[in-house]
N, C-alpha and C positions, 0 to 999 in steps of 0.2 A: 504494500500500500504506500502510496506517495501523497503527500500533502499538496494541495492546490492543482493537482492533475485530475481532470475530469475522468471519472471511473469508466466512461464510455470509450476512452482511448485504450484499446486492447494492447497487450504486450507486443503483439506483432506490429501494430501500427506505430507504437512508441519506438520500437527497434528501427523501423523504416525511417521515421522522422529524424531520429538521432543521427542516422547514417547519411542523410542527404547533405549535399554540398551545394554551393551557389550554382544555379543553372540546371541542377538535376530536376527531373520532372516525374510526377506521379499521375496516374490515370484514376479518375473517379468514374467507375463503370456502372451503368444501369443494369437491370436484371437480364437484358437481352444481349449484352456485350459478351464476346467470346473471351471471358476473363482468364480461364485456365490456360488456353492455348496461347494467348498473348503474354501472360505472365511468364510462361515457360521460356520466353526469349528475353525477359527483362533481367536486370541485375539481381533482384529478389524474385526467384522463380516460382514462389508460392503466392497464391492470391491472398490478400489481406481482406478479411470479411468484416463488414459493418452492417449486420442485419438489422432491419427496422428503421434504417436511416434513408431519407430521400437524398437526392443529390445536393440540394441546398443545405440540408442539415449536415451532411457529411463534410461539405466544404466549410461550413461554419465551425464545426468541431476541429477540423484539421488546421484551419487558419488561426486558431487560438495559439498554436505553437509554431506554425510554419509561416514565415513571411513570404509574400508574393513578390516575385522579381519585377523591378521597374527599370532595369538597366538595359533591356533589350526591347525589341519591337512588340513583344507580348509577355504577359505574366500568366495568362490563362487562355486556353482554347476551348471552343465548344464544337461538338459534332453537328455539322449542317444537316438539315432535313433534305432528303433526296429530292432533287428537282426544284427545290425552293431554297436556295442558299441564303437568301436574305430574311427568311422567316425565323423569327425569334419566338419559340414556343414558350409555354408556361414554365417548364423546367429551366430553360435557358434564362428567361427573365428573372426568375427567383434566385437562381445561382449567381447571375451577374450582379443582382442587387446586393447579395452578401459580399461579393468580391469588391464592389465599389465602396462598401463600408469599411473593409479591412485592408485593402491594398493601397499603397501610396498613390497620391494624386498623379494622374497621367499614365498609369499602368495600362498597357495595351491588353484589351480583351478581344480576341479574334476568333475566327472560325476556320474549320477545315472540312472539305468534302469527306463523306463517310469513309470511302476506301483510303483516302490519304490519312485520315484520322487513325484507321486501323494500322496502317504501315508505320506511322509516327509512334503510336502507342507501343509497338514492339521494341522501340529504342528508349523507352522510359525506364526509370529506376524500379518502379513497382506498379502493381494494379491493386486498387482498393475497390472492391465490389460492394455496392450498397444495394438497397432494396428499391431504388428508383424504378417506378413502373411506367413512367411516361416515355414514349419512344424518343430516341435521340437525346436522352438525358445523360450524356457522357461528356466529360471534361478532362482536360489536362492542366495541371497546376505546375508552374515553374518556381523552384525554390529561390527566394531572394537572399539578401544578406542580413545577418543579425549584427547590428552595431552595438558597441558597449553600452550606449544609453538605453538600448532596448532590453537589456538583461535585468 
């Protein structure tokens, strides 16, 4: 047991977050995402599970400990809806609302076509599978920098 750490942060998730360095990325996967086969190609080859969490809830939990990168063109990516790349669905809007509250001002929040997202996800550090049931409710978060004043 640790003080001040939300008990919803599983040991596996804590291990992942501790090991991330600046620029490393994690996938927040909805329930339809091929989490196991994608994770098999990541640095952490086992899926980290957060059952009962929607994508925005998972992102809110994770970003309590993980800063979002603002040194590059994006700090987070969303999976685009097939054939409607500009459509921001409810899961996207809610998750980006969370990110806008926690990420530094000017952080890029971008999107990737679904097949590009799958390919990019295989190069991530880890896959966190949540219970998001809305289609295309998948995101990639890029680790930012922890400055001494943030500790």
